[in-house]
C-alpha positions, -999 to 999 in steps of 0.1 A, spaced: 72 227 -291 101 247 -303 119 267 -280 133 290 -306 119 329 -307 96 339 -330 103 354 -366 121 388 -368 100 419 -369 111 447 -396 126 476 -379 101 500 -387 75 475 -371 98 474 -340 96 513 -337 57 513 -342 53 486 -316 78 505 -292 58 540 -295 24 520 -288 39 502 -256 56 537 -245 19 553 -249 4 529 -227 34 530 -201 29 569 -199 -9 567 -195 -7 542 -168 20 562 -148 -4 593 -152 -32 574 -139 -13 556 -113 -2 592 -102 -39 605 -101 -48 575 -82 -21 581 -57 -28 616 -50 -66 605 -42 -55 579 -19 -29 598 0 -52 627 3 -75 606 25 -47 586 40 -30 617 57 6 607 44 23 634 63 13 620 97 29 584 85 62 598 69 68 620 102 68 590 126 107 583 123 111 620 134 84 625 157 99 612 188 131 632 183 109 667 182 102 664 220 65 675 215 73 702 188 61 700 152 77 705 119 75 738 104 65 750 67 74 785 54 53 781 22 15 777 17 21 748 -9 43 728 16 18 703 20 8 700 -17 44 696 -24 48 669 -1 18 650 -11 27 654 -45 62 640 -42 46 610 -24 19 607 -52 47 603 -78 64 576 -60 33 557 -52 20 562 -87 49 545 -103 42 516 -79 7 514 -89 18 517 -127 47 491 -124 23 460 -132 14 476 -163 47 490 -172 64 454 -167 34 441 -186 43 463 -215 81 456 -214 73 421 -215 48 422 -244 78 439 -261 106 413 -252 87 383 -252 86 372 -288 126 375 -287 129 351 -257 133 314 -254 105 294 -236 131 288 -207 137 324 -206 101 332 -204 97 307 -175 120 329 -151 105 361 -160 76 361 -133 99 348 -105 123 375 -114 95 402 -113 83 390 -80 119 391 -65 123 429 -77 91 438 -60 100 420 -27 136 434 -30 126 468 -32 100 467 -6 125 453 16 149 481 10 120 506 18 112 488 50 147 486 61 152 524 56 120 535 70 120 512 101 157 511 109 181 532 92 160 565 88 154 564 127 191 557 135 204 587 112 181 612 125 187 602 161 227 606 151 222 637 131 201 655 159 222 643 187 254 662 176 237 696 172 249 723 193 227 731 226 230 767 215 208 760 186 169 755 185 158 728 161 130 741 138 131 715 108 114 724 76 87 697 67 97 702 32 132 693 37 126 665 61 100 648 38 122 651 7 151 636 30 132 606 41 116 598 5 149 602 -12 165 578 13 138 551 10 140 552 -25 176 549 -26 176 517 -4 147 503 -25 168 506 -57 200 495 -40 184 461 -28 179 456 -68 215 446 -71 209 409 -72 185 415 -101 212 436 -121 240 409 -115 215 381 -125 208 401 -159 245 407 -164 253 369 -160 225 359 -183 240 383 -208 274 368 -203 292 397 -191 301 384 -157 306 350 -141 302 335 -108 342 330 -108 345 365 -113 321 375 -83 339 352 -59 373 363 -70 364 399 -60 347 392 -30 372 415 -7 367 442 -32 331 439 -27 330 445 8 350 481 2 323 488 -26 296 481 2 310 503 26 318 531 2 284 531 -13 266 528 22 286 558 30 274 577 1 236 568 8 233 571 45 241 610 51 247 604 88 285 595 96 274 572 125 284 537 122 248 524 130 233 536 97 264 529 77 266 491 88 227 488 88 230 494 49 265 478 43 255 446 59 226 439 38 242 450 9 270 425 13 246 398 20 229 407 -12 259 403 -32 265 368 -16 229 360 -29 238 373 -62 269 350 -64 247 322 -55 223 333 -79 248 336 -108 262 302 -101 228 285 -104 219 303 -134 253 293 -150 249 259 -142 214 256 -155 224 272 -188 253 245 -189 230 216 -181 205 229 -211 236 232 -235 248 197 -227 213 180 -231 212 201 -263 244 188 -278 231 154 -266 200 157 -285 216 168 -316 245 141 -314 217 113 -312 199 132 -340 227 130 -361 236 92 -351 198 84 -361 201 100 -392 233 84 -402 221 47 -390 211 23 -417 170 20 -424 
């Protein structure tokens, strides 16, 4: 079986193919949002999202100042869930568009990469919801003056919580991004290893920007996993380069053997 990609499509055919797949992507996202809204309406998502801050309210409740607050929170959560529900179809359409241009060995790594993307995203969201968000809230509310009475708006809290969880989920995709850059030949494992000390500083700065609290707990709760993900990226990049070199060496050996066979007397 040949490992070469299929024949090249004309440019206008590419545009038409892209238009059709974008239509399916938009439809999948819209349906995902509707389904997410229906599910979250029954599950009472507000009670689930308020758990990290509930112990810090000392028996009080989050307040709202607009009749549409609950709908606003539900809609934001539905947008996030809708994107997650639609992601298999979105990824499938991207795969269908790119697959004809990929080699056989490149196609074999797509499924593991997609699974890793989902697992890393869920790991980032879980770390934020169960660890970093409670630590950050505890620190922020501990430095408030006793002269102030906490009356926390539900809209601002839920926007804050959802944004932090999404940020953590996206940050945890760093190994996938580095893997893609390595596959494209834009970076090398040697480059990543050389700048390890710089990576530590970058992880600390990124964690400081993402976590709104200035407490060291939430800072290091993100910075340490970030650096571990960087080290994982170095390992994955090294394995990718080694496999590429092995394939190149095997292909060169096969070509040399073929030339020698063609030049040998009958």
